[in-house]
C-alpha positions in Angstrom: -33.6 3.6 13.5 -33.5 7.2 14.5 -30.8 9.3 12.8 -28.6 11.3 15.2 -26.9 14.4 13.9 -23.6 14.9 15.7 -22.5 18.6 15.5 -18.8 19.3 16.2 -17.8 23.0 16.1 -14.1 23.4 15.2 -11.8 26.2 16.0 -8.1 25.9 16.7 -8.2 22.3 18.0 -5.7 20.5 15.9 -4.4 18.6 18.9 -7.8 17.1 19.8 -10.1 16.9 16.8 -9.0 13.6 15.4 -9.7 11.8 18.7 -13.1 13.6 19.0 -14.2 12.4 15.6 -12.9 8.9 16.2 -14.9 8.7 19.4 -18.0 9.3 17.3 -17.1 6.8 14.6 -16.5 4.2 17.3 -20.0 4.4 18.7 -22.0 1.2 19.1 -25.0 3.1 17.6 -24.1 3.8 14.0 -27.1 5.6 12.6 -25.6 9.1 12.7 -24.3 11.9 10.6 -21.4 14.1 11.6 -21.6 17.8 10.9 -18.2 19.5 11.4 -18.6 23.3 11.5 -15.4 25.1 10.6 -15.7 28.4 12.5 -12.9 29.9 10.4 -10.3 27.8 12.2 -6.7 29.3 11.7 -4.8 26.0 12.3 -4.7 22.6 10.6 -7.9 21.3 12.3 -9.9 21.1 9.1 -7.1 19.4 7.2 -7.2 16.7 9.9 -10.9 16.4 9.5 -10.6 15.9 5.8 -8.4 12.9 6.4 -11.5 10.9 7.6 -13.0 9.0 4.7 -16.6 8.4 5.9 -19.6 9.4 3.8 -21.5 10.4 7.0 -19.1 13.3 7.6 -20.0 16.7 6.3 -17.9 19.8 6.7 -19.6 23.2 6.7 -17.5 26.4 6.5 -18.4 29.8 7.9 -17.0 33.1 9.0 -16.1 33.1 12.7 -19.3 33.3 14.8 -18.2 31.6 18.1 -19.4 28.4 19.7 -23.1 29.4 19.7 -22.9 30.4 16.1 -21.2 27.2 15.1 -23.9 25.1 16.9 -26.6 27.1 15.2 -25.1 26.4 11.8 -24.8 22.8 12.6 -28.5 22.6 13.6 -29.6 24.3 10.4 -27.7 21.6 8.4 -28.8 18.7 10.5 -31.1 16.0 9.2 -31.4 13.9 12.3 -34.3 13.1 14.6 -32.0 13.6 17.5 -29.2 16.2 17.7 -26.0 15.7 19.8 -23.2 18.2 20.3 -19.5 17.3 20.8 -17.1 20.0 21.7 -14.0 19.2 19.7 -11.6 18.8 22.7 -14.0 16.3 24.4 -14.6 12.6 23.8 -17.5 10.1 24.1 -17.6 6.6 25.5 -18.6 4.1 22.8 -22.1 3.5 24.3 -23.1 7.1 24.5 -25.4 7.5 21.6 -26.9 4.1 22.1 -27.9 4.9 25.7 -29.3 8.3 24.8 -31.4 7.0 21.9 -32.8 4.3 24.2 -33.5 6.9 26.9 -35.3 9.3 24.5 -37.2 6.5 22.7 -38.5 5.2 26.1 -39.2 8.6 27.6 -41.6 10.6 25.4 -41.8 13.6 27.7 -38.0 14.0 27.8 -36.6 16.5 25.3 -33.1 16.7 26.5 -31.2 13.6 27.6 -27.8 14.1 29.2 -25.2 11.9 30.9 -22.7 12.4 33.7 -19.2 13.3 32.6 -15.8 12.1 33.6 -12.9 14.6 33.7 -9.9 14.0 31.5 -6.6 16.0 31.3 -4.9 17.5 28.3 -3.5 14.1 27.2 -6.9 12.4 27.4 -6.1 10.6 30.7 -8.7 10.2 33.4 -8.4 12.7 36.2 -10.4 10.3 38.4 -13.4 12.5 39.3 -16.8 13.1 37.8 -19.6 15.6 37.3 -22.3 14.2 39.6 -25.4 16.3 38.8 -29.1 15.9 39.7 -30.6 13.6 37.1 -34.4 14.0 37.4 -37.1 16.5 38.3 -35.0 19.4 37.0 -36.4 22.9 37.1 -35.3 26.4 35.9 -33.9 26.9 39.4 -31.7 23.8 39.2 -30.4 25.0 35.8 -29.5 28.4 37.0 -27.9 27.2 40.2 -26.0 24.1 39.2 -26.6 23.4 35.4 -27.1 19.6 35.8 -26.4 19.1 32.1 -22.8 20.0 33.0 -21.2 20.8 29.6 -22.0 21.1 25.9 -20.9 17.6 25.0 -23.3 15.8 27.4 -26.8 16.2 25.9 -28.7 14.6 23.1 -31.8 16.6 22.1 -34.9 16.0 20.1 -35.2 18.0 16.9 -38.7 19.1 18.0 -37.2 20.9 21.0 -35.2 23.2 18.8 -38.1 23.7 16.5 -40.1 25.1 19.4 -37.4 27.5 20.7 -36.3 28.7 17.3 -36.3 32.4 16.5 -35.4 34.3 13.3 -33.0 37.2 12.9 -30.9 38.9 10.2 -27.9 39.1 12.5 -25.4 38.2 9.7 -27.0 40.0 6.8 -29.8 37.6 5.9 -32.7 36.1 7.8 -31.7 32.8 9.5 -33.1 30.6 12.2 -31.3 30.7 15.6 -31.4 28.4 18.6 -28.4 29.3 20.8 -28.0 33.0 21.6 -25.0 34.3 19.8 -24.7 37.3 22.1 -23.2 34.9 24.6 -19.7 33.6 24.1 -20.0 31.7 27.4 -23.0 30.3 29.3 -24.8 30.0 25.9 -25.7 26.4 26.7 -27.2 27.2 30.1 -29.3 30.0 28.5 -30.6 27.5 26.0 -31.6 24.9 28.6 -33.3 27.6 30.7 -35.3 28.7 27.6 -36.3 25.2 26.9 -37.6 24.7 30.4 -39.3 28.1 30.5 -41.0 28.1 27.1 -41.8 24.5 26.3 -43.2 21.4 28.1 -40.2 19.2 27.4 -38.4 17.7 30.4 -34.6 17.6 30.9 -33.4 14.3 32.4 -30.0 12.6 32.9 -28.8 9.0 32.9 -26.4 7.8 35.5 -23.5 6.6 33.4 -20.5 8.8 32.8 -20.5 8.7 29.0 -18.9 12.1 28.2 -15.2 12.6 28.7 -14.9 16.3 29.5 -11.4 17.8 29.1 -10.2 20.0 32.0 -8.5 23.2 30.8 -5.7 23.7 33.4 -3.9 26.3 31.2 -6.5 29.0 31.5 -5.9 32.4 32.9 -7.6 33.8 36.0 -8.9 36.7 33.9 -11.0 34.1 32.0 -12.8 33.3 35.3 -14.1 36.9 35.6 -15.0 36.9 31.9 -17.1 33.8 32.4 -18.9 35.5 35.4 -19.8 38.6 33.2 -21.2 36.2 30.6 -23.2 34.4 33.2 -24.7 37.7 34.4 -25.6 38.6 30.8 -27.3 35.2 30.5 -29.4 35.9 33.6 -30.4 39.3 32.3 -31.7 37.6 29.1 -33.5 34.9 31.0 -35.5 37.6 32.9 -37.3 38.5 29.7 -39.0 35.1 29.3 -38.8 33.6 32.8 -39.2 36.6 35.1 -40.8 34.8 38.0 -38.3 32.0 38.0 -35.3 34.3 37.8 -36.6 36.6 40.5 -36.9 33.6 42.8 -33.6 32.0 42.0 -31.3 34.8 41.0 -29.5 35.4 44.3 -28.9 31.8 45.2 -27.9 31.1 41.6 -25.4 33.9 41.7 -23.9 32.5 44.9 -23.6 29.0 43.3 -21.9 30.6 40.2 -19.4 32.4 42.4 -18.6 29.3 44.3 -18.2 27.4 41.0 -15.8 30.0 39.8 -13.9 29.8 43.1 -13.4 26.1 42.5 -12.1 27.0 39.0 -9.7 29.5 40.6 -8.5 26.7 42.9 -7.8 24.5 39.9 -5.8 27.4 38.4 -3.8 27.6 41.7 -4.9 31.2 42.2 -5.5 31.3 45.9 -6.2 35.0 46.3 -8.9 34.9 43.6 -10.5 31.7 45.0 -10.7 33.3 48.5 -12.3 36.4 47.0 -14.9 34.5 45.0 -15.9 32.0 47.8 -16.3 34.9 50.2 -18.5 36.7 47.7 -20.6 33.6 47.2 -21.3 33.3 51.0 -21.9 37.1 51.3 -24.4 36.9 48.3 -26.4 34.1 49.7 -25.2 32.7 53.0 -27.8 29.9 53.0 -25.5 28.1 50.5 -23.6 26.8 53.5 -26.8 25.1 54.7 -28.0 23.9 51.3 -24.7 22.4 50.3 -22.4 22.4 53.4 -19.9 19.9 52.1 -19.2 21.5 48.8 -19.2 25.0 50.2 -16.9 24.3 53.1 -14.6 22.2 51.0 -14.2 25.1 48.6 -13.7 27.6 51.4 -11.1 25.4 53.1 -9.2 24.7 49.8 -9.1 28.4 49.0 -7.6 29.4 52.3 -5.2 26.4 52.6 -3.8 27.4 49.2 -2.9 30.8 50.5 -1.5 29.5 53.7 0.4 26.3 52.9 3.4 25.7 50.6 2.1 24.9 47.2 3.9 21.5 47.1 2.3 20.4 50.3 -1.1 21.8 49.3 -1.0 19.9 46.0 -0.2 16.7 47.8 -3.3 17.1 50.0 -5.4 18.0 47.0 -4.4 15.0 45.1 -5.2 12.6 47.9 -8.6 14.3 48.5 -9.4 14.0 44.8 -8.6 10.3 44.8 -11.0 9.7 47.7 -13.8 11.7 46.1 -13.3 10.0 42.7 -13.5 6.6 44.4 -16.7 7.4 46.1 -18.2 8.9 42.9 -17.3 5.8 40.9 -19.1 3.6 43.5 -22.2 5.8 43.3 -22.2 5.7 39.5 -21.7 1.9 39.4 -24.6 1.4 41.9 -27.0 3.7 40.1 -26.2 2.3 36.7 -26.8 -1.2 37.9 -30.1 -0.2 39.4 -31.3 1.4 36.1 -30.2 -1.7 34.1 -31.9 -4.1 36.5 
């Protein structure tokens, strides 16, 4: 059986880390190791991790380097044939590793296998909607525009992939191997997937099941939205150095998609003014986004303006009803596609 190295970066997540670890221990596929990277967490997260008595769990300590740095440390310590990442506030369905190992074993050209994700709230309860990305025939353009992988807890990746994109640096005082770009505190996963597609022959492919439970942060500040946009722009500037033709072709539409995504985040944060500003910028940046994805673009536009015009209680009621309908339709699509794959 292939060994899977599960890398869990830990920083200030005492409310969630126990459930994250337990979701790995409960996997139907049991040939794994868990590498917990303590990124100098200031709370009791690591004390909670130490309470798990399982020989497959290893805790590695380091000075704070951020999420990308913690993932890099995890990769350096990994012994597995396949590497999986679980952000410490997310969860996995029990069949996740089993399904990805099957996918990679049966698909020799696929280097990155990812799943769809179901959104959960701060208490771990289902929000009722899903990330529904493109699953096959993924290009650099798709990654820049929509990032089908979705989040850092969704992919399982062959070790060979990281070996091919590895670079050395003495960033922290001694020469080390790097895989994720530690200059990026956000969008570091997108940059890594783009680099894989641009510099290797490995394919990125998804499976239809929603096997990742992705926690929605509803307590974020609107200022974080603009911080994420600046990080995305830095990611694009880095990608120009190794994928100049792809970036030149996709940069403007990708920027519009990113602005629209951030507008949807502002909607979730109930910041109507910012959501209106961002969705208008998205359309001004690349108006063809209306033609390419009319439903998502117009829904974002309408939600942004309704939030500024309607009483918040009435808007929230409309939003909840709309999300219930969307979630129901998404669930039917996932069920249908999962059945077709298993047939």
